[in-house]
C-alpha positions as CSV (number, residue, x, y, z in Angstrom):
1,M,95.1,144.9,112.7
2,L,94.2,141.6,114.4
3,F,97.1,139.2,115.2
4,G,95.3,135.9,115.4
5,V,92.7,134.0,113.4
6,T,90.9,132.5,116.3
7,T,87.2,133.2,115.5
8,P,85.0,133.1,112.4
9,Q,84.6,136.9,112.7
10,D,88.4,137.4,112.3
11,L,88.6,135.2,109.3
12,D,85.5,136.9,107.7
13,E,87.0,140.3,108.2
14,R,90.4,139.3,106.8
15,F,88.8,137.9,103.6
16,R,86.8,141.1,103.0
17,T,89.9,143.3,103.6
18,A,92.1,141.2,101.3
19,V,89.6,141.1,98.4
20,G,88.9,144.8,98.7
21,A,92.6,145.5,98.0
22,L,92.6,143.4,94.8
23,V,93.2,145.2,91.5
24,P,91.3,144.1,88.4
25,G,93.3,143.0,85.4
26,T,93.4,141.1,82.1
27,A,95.8,138.3,83.0
28,D,95.5,135.0,81.1
29,L,94.4,131.9,83.0
30,T,97.0,129.1,83.0
31,D,97.5,125.4,83.5
32,G,94.3,124.5,81.8
33,M,92.2,126.7,84.0
34,T,89.0,128.0,82.3
35,A,86.7,130.8,83.4
36,E,83.9,128.4,84.0
37,L,86.1,126.1,86.1
38,A,87.5,129.0,88.1
39,R,84.1,130.2,89.1
40,A,83.0,126.6,90.0
41,L,86.1,126.2,92.1
42,F,85.5,129.5,93.9
43,D,81.9,128.4,94.7
44,A,83.1,125.1,96.1
45,Q,85.7,126.9,98.2
46,L,83.2,129.5,99.4
47,T,80.7,126.7,100.3
48,S,83.4,125.0,102.4
49,R,84.5,128.2,104.1
50,H,81.0,129.1,105.1
51,L,80.3,125.6,106.3
52,D,83.1,126.0,108.8
53,L,81.6,129.3,109.9
54,A,78.1,127.8,110.1
55,A,79.4,124.8,112.2
56,R,80.8,127.1,114.8
57,W,77.7,129.2,114.8
58,L,75.6,126.1,115.5
59,R,78.0,125.0,118.2
60,S,77.7,128.4,119.9
61,F,74.2,127.6,121.1
62,G,74.6,123.8,121.5
63,E,73.2,122.6,118.2
64,G,76.4,121.7,116.4
65,Y,78.4,118.7,117.4
66,Y,81.4,118.7,115.0
67,T,83.7,121.7,114.3
68,I,86.8,120.2,112.7
69,G,86.8,122.4,109.7
70,S,88.5,122.8,106.3
71,A,89.4,126.5,106.5
72,G,92.7,126.9,104.8
73,H,92.5,123.6,103.0
74,E,90.0,124.8,100.3
75,S,92.6,124.2,97.6
76,N,91.6,120.6,97.7
77,A,88.7,121.6,95.4
78,V,91.2,121.5,92.5
79,V,91.8,117.8,93.2
80,A,88.1,117.0,92.8
81,A,88.1,119.0,89.6
82,A,91.0,117.0,88.2
83,L,89.1,113.7,88.8
84,R,85.9,112.2,87.5
85,H,82.7,112.1,89.5
86,T,82.8,108.3,89.4
87,D,86.3,108.0,90.9
88,P,85.9,106.7,94.5
89,A,87.1,109.1,97.1
90,L,88.1,108.5,100.7
91,L,88.4,111.9,102.3
92,H,90.4,113.6,105.1
93,Y,88.2,115.5,107.5
94,R,89.5,118.8,106.1
95,S,88.5,118.0,102.5
96,G,85.3,120.0,102.6
97,A,85.9,121.9,99.4
98,F,86.7,118.6,97.6
99,Y,83.3,117.4,98.7
100,A,81.5,120.6,97.6
101,A,83.2,120.4,94.2
102,R,82.3,116.7,93.8
103,V,78.7,117.5,94.5
104,A,78.8,120.2,91.9
105,Q,80.2,117.7,89.3
106,A,76.9,115.8,89.5
107,G,75.2,118.7,87.8
108,G,72.4,119.4,90.2
109,A,70.4,122.6,90.1
110,D,71.6,123.8,93.5
111,P,75.2,122.5,94.2
112,V,75.9,124.9,97.0
113,G,72.6,124.0,98.8
114,D,73.1,120.3,98.1
115,A,76.6,120.2,99.5
116,A,75.8,122.4,102.5
117,R,72.7,120.3,103.4
118,D,74.7,117.1,103.3
119,V,77.5,118.4,105.5
120,L,75.3,120.4,108.0
121,R,73.0,117.5,108.5
122,G,76.1,115.7,109.8
123,V,77.1,118.6,112.0
124,V,73.7,118.6,113.7
125,A,73.4,114.8,113.8
126,S,70.3,114.7,111.7
127,T,68.8,111.3,110.7
128,L,68.4,112.7,107.2
129,E,72.1,113.1,106.7
130,P,72.7,111.1,103.5
131,I,75.4,108.6,104.6
132,A,75.7,108.1,108.4
133,G,72.1,109.1,109.2
134,G,73.0,111.1,112.3
135,R,75.6,108.6,113.6
136,H,78.6,110.8,112.8
137,K,79.7,113.8,110.7
138,V,81.5,112.4,107.8
139,F,82.1,113.4,104.1
140,G,80.3,110.6,102.4
141,N,77.6,110.0,99.8
142,A,77.2,106.9,97.6
143,A,75.6,108.9,94.9
144,H,78.8,110.9,94.6
145,H,81.2,108.0,95.2
146,V,82.5,109.4,98.4
147,V,83.2,106.6,100.8
148,P,82.8,107.7,104.4
149,T,85.8,107.6,106.7
150,T,85.9,108.7,110.3
151,S,89.7,108.4,110.4
152,T,91.8,110.9,112.2
153,I,95.1,109.0,111.9
154,A,95.0,107.9,108.2
155,S,93.5,104.4,109.1
156,H,91.6,104.7,105.9
157,L,94.7,104.6,103.7
158,P,95.1,100.7,103.8
159,R,91.5,100.5,102.6
160,A,92.2,102.9,99.8
161,V,95.1,100.7,98.7
162,G,92.8,97.7,98.8
163,A,90.1,99.4,96.7
164,A,92.6,100.4,94.0
165,F,94.0,96.9,94.0
166,A,90.5,95.4,93.6
167,I,89.5,97.8,90.8
168,E,92.3,96.2,88.7
169,R,91.4,92.7,89.8
170,L,87.7,93.2,89.0
171,R,88.4,94.6,85.5
172,K,88.3,91.0,84.5
173,V,86.6,88.1,86.3
174,N,87.5,84.7,84.8
175,G,88.8,86.5,81.7
176,T,85.6,88.4,80.9
177,E,84.7,92.0,81.6
178,T,82.5,92.5,84.6
179,S,79.8,95.1,84.9
180,E,79.1,94.3,88.6
181,A,81.9,96.4,90.0
182,P,80.7,99.6,91.7
183,W,83.0,101.9,89.7
184,P,84.1,102.0,86.0
185,P,87.0,99.8,85.1
186,D,89.2,102.8,84.4
187,A,88.4,104.5,87.7
188,I,91.1,105.6,90.1
189,V,90.9,105.8,93.9
190,V,91.7,109.1,95.6
191,C,92.5,109.3,99.3
192,S,93.4,112.4,101.2
193,F,95.1,112.7,104.6
194,G,97.0,115.2,106.7
195,D,100.7,115.8,107.0
196,A,100.9,114.7,110.7
197,S,99.4,111.4,109.7
198,V,102.4,110.6,107.5
199,N,104.1,109.5,110.6
200,H,101.5,107.1,111.8
201,A,102.2,103.4,111.4
202,T,98.9,102.9,109.5
203,A,99.9,105.5,106.9
204,T,103.4,104.1,106.7
205,A,102.0,100.6,106.1
206,A,99.8,101.9,103.3
207,L,102.5,103.9,101.6
208,N,104.9,101.0,101.8
209,T,102.3,98.5,100.5
210,A,101.5,100.8,97.5
211,G,105.1,100.9,96.6
212,W,105.6,97.2,97.2
213,I,102.7,96.4,94.9
214,D,104.1,98.7,92.2
215,H,107.5,97.2,92.6
216,T,106.2,93.7,92.0
217,G,104.8,94.8,88.7
218,L,101.1,94.8,89.7
219,R,98.9,97.8,88.9
220,L,97.4,100.1,91.5
221,P,95.4,103.1,90.3
222,L,95.7,105.1,93.5
223,L,96.2,108.8,94.0
224,L,97.1,109.7,97.6
225,V,96.8,113.4,98.5
226,C,98.6,114.7,101.5
227,E,97.0,118.0,102.6
228,D,100.0,119.6,104.4
229,N,99.2,122.5,106.7
230,G,102.4,122.1,108.6
231,I,100.8,121.2,112.0
232,G,99.1,118.3,113.7
233,I,96.8,119.8,116.3
234,S,99.5,121.8,118.1
235,V,102.6,120.0,117.0
236,K,104.5,121.3,114.0
237,S,105.7,119.0,111.2
238,P,109.5,119.5,110.9
239,Q,110.3,121.8,108.0
240,G,110.8,119.7,104.9
241,W,110.0,116.4,106.5
242,V,106.7,115.7,104.7
243,E,108.3,116.4,101.3
244,A,111.4,114.3,102.2
245,T,109.4,111.3,103.3
246,L,106.8,111.3,100.5
247,S,109.2,112.0,97.7
248,A,111.5,109.2,98.7
249,R,108.9,106.5,98.7
250,P,109.8,103.8,96.1
251,G,107.1,103.0,93.7
252,L,105.2,106.3,94.3
253,R,105.4,109.1,91.7
254,Y,105.6,112.4,93.6
255,F,103.8,115.6,92.7
256,A,103.8,118.8,94.6
257,A,101.5,121.8,94.5
258,D,100.9,125.0,96.4
259,G,97.4,125.7,97.6
260,D,97.6,129.4,97.1
261,D,98.3,128.9,93.4
262,P,94.9,127.6,92.2
263,A,95.7,127.3,88.5
264,G,99.1,125.7,89.2
265,A,97.6,123.4,91.8
266,Y,94.9,122.4,89.3
267,G,97.4,121.7,86.6
268,T,99.5,119.6,88.9
269,A,96.5,117.7,90.1
270,V,95.4,117.0,86.5
271,R,98.9,115.7,85.7
272,A,98.9,113.5,88.8
273,A,95.4,112.1,88.0
274,E,96.3,111.5,84.4
275,H,99.5,109.7,85.3
276,V,97.6,107.3,87.7
277,R,94.7,106.7,85.2
278,R,97.0,106.1,82.2
279,T,99.7,104.0,83.9
280,R,97.5,102.4,86.6
281,R,100.4,103.1,89.0
282,P,100.2,104.9,92.3
283,A,101.2,108.5,92.9
284,V,101.1,111.0,95.8
285,L,100.1,114.7,95.5
286,H,101.7,116.8,98.2
287,L,99.3,119.7,98.5
288,K,100.7,122.5,100.7
289,T,97.9,124.2,102.6
290,V,97.3,126.3,105.7
291,R,95.0,125.9,108.7
292,F,92.7,128.6,110.1
293,M,90.6,128.8,113.3
294,G,92.5,126.1,115.2
295,H,92.2,122.4,115.1
296,A,88.5,122.2,116.2
297,G,85.9,123.7,118.4
298,A,87.4,125.9,121.2
299,D,91.0,125.2,120.3
300,A,92.8,128.5,120.6
301,E,95.7,128.4,118.2
302,V,97.2,131.6,119.5
303,A,98.2,129.5,122.6
304,Y,100.8,127.6,120.6
305,R,101.2,129.4,117.3
306,P,103.3,132.6,117.1
307,A,101.6,135.6,115.5
308,A,104.1,135.6,112.7
309,D,103.1,132.1,111.7
310,L,99.4,133.1,111.6
311,E,100.2,136.2,109.5
312,R,102.3,134.1,107.1
313,D,99.4,131.6,106.6
314,L,96.9,134.4,106.1
315,A,98.9,135.6,103.1
316,R,98.4,132.1,101.6
317,D,94.6,131.9,102.1
318,P,93.4,129.7,99.2
319,V,90.0,131.3,98.9
320,V,91.7,134.8,98.6
321,A,94.1,133.3,96.0
322,T,91.2,132.1,93.9
323,A,89.4,135.5,94.3
324,R,92.7,137.1,93.1
325,M,92.8,134.8,90.1
326,L,89.2,135.8,89.1
327,V,89.9,139.5,89.6
328,E,93.2,139.6,87.9
329,A,91.9,137.7,84.9
330,G,89.0,140.2,84.5
331,L,86.4,137.6,85.4
332,A,85.1,139.6,88.4
333,V,85.6,142.8,90.3
334,P,86.2,142.8,94.0
335,E,82.6,143.9,94.7
336,E,81.3,141.0,92.8
337,V,83.6,138.6,94.6
338,V,82.4,139.9,98.0
339,A,78.8,139.8,96.8
340,R,79.2,136.1,95.8
341,Y,80.9,135.4,99.1
342,D,77.9,136.9,100.9
343,E,75.4,135.1,98.7
344,V,76.9,131.7,99.4
345,G,77.2,132.6,103.1
346,W,73.4,133.4,103.1
347,L,72.6,130.2,101.3
348,V,74.7,128.1,103.7
349,R,73.2,129.9,106.8
350,K,69.7,129.3,105.4
351,V,70.4,125.6,105.1
352,A,71.9,125.6,108.7
353,E,68.6,127.1,110.0
354,E,66.6,124.5,108.0
355,V,68.4,121.5,109.4
356,L,68.2,122.6,113.0
357,G,64.7,121.1,113.5
358,E,65.4,117.8,111.7
359,P,65.0,114.5,113.7
360,K,67.8,112.9,115.7
361,L,68.3,109.3,116.6
362,T,66.2,108.7,119.7
363,N,66.5,105.0,120.6
364,P,69.1,102.2,120.7
365,A,67.3,100.2,118.0
366,D,67.6,103.0,115.5
367,V,71.2,103.7,116.4
368,V,72.3,100.1,115.8
369,A,70.0,99.3,112.9
370,T,72.8,99.8,110.3
371,L,75.5,98.1,112.4
372,A,75.4,94.6,111.2
373,P,72.1,93.8,109.5
374,R,71.5,90.0,109.2
375,H,69.0,88.1,107.1
376,P,69.3,84.5,108.3
377,V,66.6,83.2,106.0
378,R,68.1,84.7,103.0
379,V,71.5,83.3,104.0
380,A,70.0,79.8,104.3
381,R,68.3,80.1,101.0
382,T,71.4,81.3,99.3
383,L,73.4,78.5,100.8
384,A,70.7,76.0,99.6
385,D,71.1,77.3,96.1
386,L,74.7,76.1,96.2
387,S,73.5,72.5,96.1
388,V,73.5,72.7,92.4
389,L,77.2,73.6,92.3
390,S,78.5,72.1,89.0
391,A,79.8,68.5,89.4
392,A,82.1,69.2,86.4
393,D,83.5,72.3,88.0
394,R,84.1,70.4,91.3
395,S,85.7,67.5,89.4
396,A,88.0,69.9,87.6
397,A,89.1,71.5,90.9
398,F,89.4,68.5,93.0
399,G,90.5,66.0,90.4
400,E,89.4,62.4,90.3
401,R,88.3,62.1,93.9
402,L,85.9,64.6,95.5
403,P,86.5,65.4,99.2
404,E,83.3,63.7,100.1
405,D,84.6,60.5,98.5
406,V,88.0,60.5,100.2
407,G,86.9,59.4,103.6
408,P,87.0,61.1,107.0
409,L,89.0,64.3,107.1
410,T,90.9,66.3,109.7
411,L,89.9,69.9,110.7
412,A,92.6,71.3,108.4
413,Q,91.6,69.1,105.5
414,T,88.0,70.1,105.9
415,I,88.7,73.8,105.9
416,N,90.8,73.3,102.8
417,A,88.0,71.6,101.0
418,A,85.4,74.1,102.1
419,L,87.6,77.0,100.9
420,A,87.9,75.3,97.5
421,D,84.1,74.9,97.3
422,G,83.7,78.5,98.3
423,M,86.0,79.6,95.5
424,L,84.0,77.6,93.0
425,A,80.7,79.0,94.3
426,N,81.8,82.6,94.2
427,P,84.2,83.7,91.4
428,K,84.9,87.0,93.3
429,M,86.2,85.2,96.3
430,A,90.0,85.6,96.9
431,I,92.3,84.1,99.5
432,F,95.4,85.9,100.5
433,G,97.9,86.4,103.3
434,E,101.4,85.5,104.3
435,D,102.6,82.1,103.0
436,V,99.1,81.0,101.9
437,A,99.7,80.5,98.2
438,I,102.9,78.7,97.2
439,K,103.6,77.2,100.6
440,G,99.9,76.5,101.2
441,G,100.0,77.9,104.7
442,V,102.2,77.2,107.7
443,Y,99.9,74.3,108.6
444,G,99.0,73.3,105.1
445,V,95.4,74.5,105.4
446,T,95.5,76.3,102.0
447,K,97.7,73.7,100.3
448,G,96.9,73.3,96.6
449,L,94.4,76.1,96.3
450,R,96.8,78.3,94.3
451,D,97.2,75.5,91.8
452,K,93.4,75.0,91.6
453,F,92.4,78.7,91.2
454,G,95.5,80.5,90.0
455,A,97.7,83.3,91.4
456,T,95.1,86.0,90.9
457,R,92.7,84.5,93.4
458,V,95.1,82.8,95.8
459,F,98.2,84.9,96.4
460,D,100.9,85.8,99.0
461,T,101.1,89.3,100.4
462,L,103.8,91.2,102.1
463,L,104.4,90.6,105.7
464,D,102.2,93.3,107.3
465,E,98.9,92.5,109.0
466,T,97.6,96.1,108.6
467,S,98.1,95.9,104.8
468,I,96.5,92.4,104.6
469,L,93.4,93.6,106.3
470,G,93.5,96.9,104.3
471,L,93.5,94.9,101.0
472,A,90.5,93.0,102.3
473,L,88.7,96.2,103.3
474,G,89.2,97.7,99.9
475,S,88.5,94.5,98.0
476,G,85.2,94.0,99.9
477,L,84.2,97.6,99.2
478,A,84.9,97.1,95.5
479,G,82.7,94.0,95.3
480,M,85.0,91.1,96.0
481,L,84.6,88.5,98.7
482,P,88.0,88.6,100.5
483,V,89.2,85.8,102.7
484,P,92.5,87.1,104.2
485,E,94.5,85.0,106.6
486,I,96.3,86.4,109.6
487,Q,98.9,83.8,110.3
488,Y,98.6,83.8,114.1
489,L,96.0,85.3,116.5
490,A,98.8,87.2,118.3
491,Y,99.7,88.9,115.0
492,L,96.2,90.5,114.7
493,H,97.1,93.0,117.5
494,N,99.4,94.7,115.1
495,A,96.4,95.6,113.0
496,E,93.2,95.3,115.1
497,D,92.0,98.8,114.4
498,Q,91.5,97.8,110.8
499,L,88.8,95.5,112.1
500,R,87.5,97.7,114.9
501,G,87.7,101.2,113.4
502,E,87.3,100.4,109.7
503,A,85.7,97.1,108.9
504,A,83.0,96.8,111.6
505,S,82.1,100.4,111.4
506,M,81.5,100.7,107.6
507,Q,77.9,99.7,107.4
508,F,77.2,101.6,110.6
509,F,78.6,104.9,109.3
510,S,77.2,104.5,105.8
511,G,73.7,103.4,106.5
512,G,74.4,100.2,104.5
513,A,75.3,102.2,101.4
514,Y,78.8,100.7,101.6
515,R,80.0,97.5,103.1
516,N,83.2,95.5,103.3
517,P,82.3,91.8,103.5
518,M,85.1,89.6,104.5
519,V,86.0,86.4,106.3
520,V,89.3,86.7,108.2
521,R,90.9,83.4,108.9
522,L,92.9,83.3,112.1
523,A,95.0,80.5,113.4
524,G,95.2,80.6,117.2
525,L,94.4,79.4,120.7
526,G,96.7,77.3,122.8
527,Y,97.8,73.7,123.3
528,Q,100.1,73.6,120.2
529,E,102.7,70.9,120.9
530,G,106.3,71.5,120.0
531,F,106.0,75.1,118.9
532,G,105.1,77.1,121.9
533,G,105.3,80.6,123.3
534,H,102.7,83.3,123.5
535,F,103.0,84.3,119.8
536,H,101.9,80.9,118.6
537,N,99.6,80.0,121.4
538,D,97.7,83.2,122.0
539,N,94.6,82.4,124.0
540,S,93.0,85.8,124.2
541,V,90.0,86.8,122.1
542,A,88.8,89.8,124.1
543,V,89.8,92.2,121.4
544,L,87.5,90.5,119.0
545,R,84.5,90.0,121.2
546,D,83.9,93.6,122.0
547,I,83.9,94.9,118.4
548,P,80.2,95.7,117.7
549,G,78.7,93.7,114.9
550,L,81.7,91.4,114.4
551,V,81.0,87.7,113.9
552,V,83.5,85.3,115.5
553,A,83.3,81.5,114.8
554,V,85.4,78.8,116.3
555,P,85.2,75.3,114.7
556,A,86.3,72.7,117.1
557,R,86.1,69.7,114.8
558,A,85.9,68.8,111.2
559,D,82.1,68.2,110.9
560,D,81.5,71.7,112.1
561,A,84.2,73.4,110.2
562,A,82.7,73.3,106.8
563,P,79.2,74.4,107.8
564,L,80.5,77.2,109.9
565,L,82.8,78.5,107.2
566,R,80.1,78.3,104.6
567,T,77.8,80.3,106.9
568,C,80.5,83.0,107.3
569,L,81.1,83.1,103.5
570,T,77.4,83.3,102.7
571,S,76.7,85.9,105.4
572,A,79.5,88.0,104.1
573,A,78.2,87.8,100.6
574,V,74.5,88.4,101.4
575,D,74.7,90.8,104.4
576,G,78.2,92.2,104.1
577,S,79.1,90.7,107.4
578,V,82.6,91.0,108.8
579,C,83.5,87.5,110.1
580,V,86.5,86.1,111.9
581,F,87.0,82.4,111.5
582,L,89.2,81.4,114.5
583,E,90.9,78.0,113.8
584,P,92.3,76.1,116.8
585,I,95.9,75.2,115.7
586,A,96.2,72.3,118.1
587,L,93.1,70.6,116.5
588,Y,94.2,71.1,112.9
589,H,95.6,67.6,112.5
590,T,94.0,65.9,115.5
591,R,92.5,62.5,114.6
592,D,91.6,60.8,117.8
593,L,89.2,61.6,120.6
594,Y,89.1,59.0,123.4
595,E,92.1,56.8,122.6
596,E,94.9,56.6,120.1
597,G,93.8,55.3,116.8
598,D,90.0,55.7,117.3
599,N,89.8,58.4,114.6
600,E,86.8,59.9,116.4
601,W,87.9,63.5,115.7
602,L,87.7,63.0,112.0
603,A,84.6,63.4,109.9
604,P,83.4,62.8,106.4
605,Y,83.0,65.8,104.1
606,L,79.5,66.5,102.9
607,G,78.8,67.2,99.3
608,P,76.7,70.1,98.1
609,A,73.4,68.2,98.2
610,S,73.8,67.9,102.0
611,W,74.9,71.5,102.7
612,S,71.5,72.9,103.3
613,D,70.6,70.2,105.9
614,A,73.9,70.7,107.7
615,H,73.6,74.5,107.7
616,V,74.5,76.2,111.0
617,P,73.0,79.7,111.5
618,I,75.1,82.4,113.2
619,G,74.7,82.1,116.9
620,R,73.6,78.5,117.3
621,A,75.5,76.1,119.6
622,R,76.0,72.4,119.3
623,V,75.1,70.0,122.1
624,Y,76.6,66.6,122.8
625,N,74.6,64.4,125.2
626,V,76.9,62.0,127.1
627,G,75.3,59.4,129.3
628,T,71.9,60.5,130.7
629,A,72.9,64.2,130.1
630,D,70.8,65.0,133.2
631,D,73.4,66.0,135.8
632,L,75.7,68.6,134.4
633,T,76.0,71.1,131.6
634,I,79.5,71.9,130.4
635,I,79.7,75.0,128.2
636,T,82.9,75.4,126.2
637,F,84.4,75.9,122.8
638,G,87.5,75.2,120.7
639,N,90.1,72.9,122.5
640,G,87.7,72.8,125.4
641,V,85.2,70.7,123.4
642,R,87.6,67.8,123.0
643,M,88.8,68.0,126.6
644,S,85.3,68.3,128.0
645,L,84.0,65.3,125.9
646,R,86.8,63.2,127.2
647,V,86.0,64.3,130.8
648,A,82.3,63.6,130.3
649,A,83.0,60.1,129.0
650,R,85.0,59.4,132.2
651,L,82.2,60.8,134.4
652,V,79.8,58.4,132.9
653,D,81.7,55.6,134.7
654,E,80.9,57.5,137.9
655,G,77.2,57.5,137.1
656,I,77.2,61.2,136.0
657,G,75.5,62.2,132.8
658,A,76.6,65.5,131.1
659,R,75.7,67.6,128.1
660,V,78.6,69.4,126.5
661,V,77.7,72.6,124.8
662,D,80.0,73.8,122.0
663,L,79.4,77.5,121.7
664,R,80.8,77.5,118.1
665,W,80.1,81.3,117.9
666,L,81.9,83.6,120.3
667,A,80.2,86.6,118.8
668,P,77.3,86.7,118.9
669,L,77.1,84.2,121.8
670,P,74.3,81.5,121.4
671,V,72.6,82.9,124.4
672,A,69.3,81.1,123.9
673,D,71.0,77.7,123.6
674,V,73.1,78.4,126.7
675,I,70.1,79.3,128.8
676,R,68.1,76.2,127.6
677,E,70.9,73.7,128.2
678,S,71.8,75.3,131.5
679,S,68.3,75.2,132.8
680,A,68.0,71.6,131.8
681,T,70.4,70.4,134.5
682,G,70.6,73.3,136.9
683,R,74.4,72.8,137.2
684,V,76.7,74.6,134.8
685,L,80.5,74.3,134.4
686,V,82.0,76.9,132.1
687,V,85.3,75.6,130.6
688,D,87.1,78.6,129.1
689,E,90.5,78.1,127.5
690,T,90.9,81.9,127.3
691,R,92.0,83.9,130.3
692,R,90.0,84.4,133.5
693,S,90.0,88.2,133.0
694,G,88.4,89.3,129.8
695,G,87.7,85.7,128.7
696,V,84.7,84.2,126.9
697,G,83.6,82.7,130.2
698,E,82.7,86.1,131.5
699,G,80.3,86.6,128.7
700,V,78.6,83.3,129.4
701,L,78.3,84.0,133.1
702,A,76.8,87.5,132.3
703,A,74.3,85.9,129.9
704,L,73.2,83.5,132.6
705,V,72.8,86.3,135.2
706,D,70.9,88.5,132.7
707,A,68.5,85.6,132.0
708,G,67.8,85.1,135.7
709,Y,69.4,81.6,135.8
710,V,69.1,80.4,139.4
711,G,71.1,77.1,139.3
712,S,74.7,76.4,140.3
713,V,77.5,77.6,138.2
714,S,81.3,77.4,138.2
715,R,84.1,78.4,135.9
716,I,87.4,76.8,134.9
717,A,89.6,79.2,132.9
718,S,93.2,79.7,132.0
719,V,95.4,81.8,134.2
720,D,95.8,85.5,133.5
721,S,99.2,85.0,131.9
722,F,100.9,84.9,128.5
723,V,101.5,81.3,127.4
724,P,105.0,80.3,128.2
725,L,107.3,78.1,126.2
726,G,107.5,74.3,126.6
727,P,105.9,72.3,129.5
728,A,105.3,75.4,131.5
729,A,102.3,76.1,129.2
730,K,100.4,73.4,131.0
731,E,100.7,75.3,134.2
732,V,98.6,78.2,132.9
733,L,96.2,76.6,130.4
734,V,93.0,74.7,131.3
735,A,93.6,71.0,131.6
736,E,91.4,67.9,131.8
737,D,92.2,67.3,135.4
738,A,90.9,70.8,136.3
739,I,87.7,70.2,134.4
740,T,87.2,66.9,136.2
741,Q,87.8,68.4,139.6
742,G,85.5,71.3,138.7
743,A,82.7,69.0,137.7
744,R,83.0,67.0,140.8
745,A,83.1,70.0,143.1
746,L,80.0,71.5,141.4
747,L,78.1,68.2,141.7
748,A,79.0,68.1,145.4
749,R,77.3,71.3,146.2
């Protein structure tokens, strides 16, 4: 007798021995289980088990790149059986039997082969894999409504909450049923995760948000499935902890099932799914499972799991449990069960051999093709179409005076008007975040929007940045255009993985089959008078600039704010872009440029007829020519634009002409504009209000070097420090005097 399940051979022998000892009977099936369903579940479980064996076989000779398997978790097939094929599913990496059962629900002629081919193409990184195209091994297929997730720490749970939230919101758009949603209006979202993930902050945020939404009286058709095998890699979950934490969650109906009781687990899954579908309220299904063959790859579980634990788990093998149900109900004899096991194994191995020779990604262009596709011409045309925005609708929203008739506006006022026009142009756009609705934002930027568009489209959320972005992720996935607000740039760091690991990666890992368009509004940067400290004057954007595919816009003044925001909204709608709209707090209400009362920082708001002419494509800078503009190029953004323009005006008196380049886009940087304007003078001063290390200026300098720029260049940046409170902030942030001195020093070379 072997004492550890550490190899595929061990597990295979254990199955054959256990099935051979079964005694045929005539027991009745229970909990709604039918003979046809029992056989289908067994096939899905066998497919999943043999996929794990095949993945390790492929790895044994260097052709398999992913071996986190589902062995022991095959009871999750009953969850798929309890749901509809059109219910969106976000799956844990051990939900292989769920995926196989979901494929079978589609009614194809070869469900075993179809599921095996999908999964094994991911294992070998084949470009023919149906969702990620060789970029990762995920459970995903748009045809089966399985949304890919690469999460290992339940970071997909906030998105699942958002998707369920959006399904309810999209059941009616402007009071009428909509047929544009990707899922039926009575669909429910299912999301599976592991027991160890219960303890992660992301999972805690999602569970809390689901309960919070339910507590407020809103509907949330969400079924969370915790696949509890009692161990996270090598660390045991404390006995009873998962049940205690899940069952105590307010607003979440708790269901529990044992994976080694297939009929009972199916009945419980049906009741849980029916509860969610009927009440449109969230529930959690605690599915107790086991884990075989270690965490992944060469992980030897005997190194940290006692033999007694392994023996106990072997007695709870869900595949053996389903075989026992078939045999004891007289639906098969042990020899037939083993024969089917071998047949499915042969089919899966055959597919594994077939996918071995399939093509792989072989060049950078192919790898990044699905990362962030952009169609600037289509975006421009779509924006031009908005010129016919109904005058009556705008009058109803803005009242007697349209924003273009009010006079010059501040940055904050312009953003407010552009958001309102965006809401009018796109009925699926929603604005939400902390304090954005009733209060109208900490700085009044969203003031009055709730009154204009109602509480279903402009609403306050709970105080949790992870959940705010999760709502946006799920809403975009479901067809909405979410515009979440993160109250301060520093607060983003609580939730940045929702942008990095979830939002920006969706198109990349789904081949464009799924996307999560959004425009995240962020108030940030320094120089805020009277309300200081690093939390409200965060001047670091490094975490944003290194996220592949993310668009980052920074409007410095009112006449740029509306065009930039409209570009972000339109790009999100057309291309599924994930955009961050970083708004400089210190410039929100600034009116003057050169001297008090000149109102030079204000700008008139343009009406729809002028939007196309004022369009600013992603990655295009703005250039201000001051004086002759022949002597110096100042490259900057945000607060640096106003400071640099003031310095440039004073330099004119010294006979120095400068061109000030407002980057406007921090990602992607407007490299072509930077090179052109730098080459025009041969002297470049980079004015970067972010920190010297990891700041935007580093990217500008790198772009100049890469382009072979041979002129003079210098950089003024903020000190590598958090921004302190009060007057001390001036000691670490870029100031006009430093810009002036830097310009003179550069010209003196």
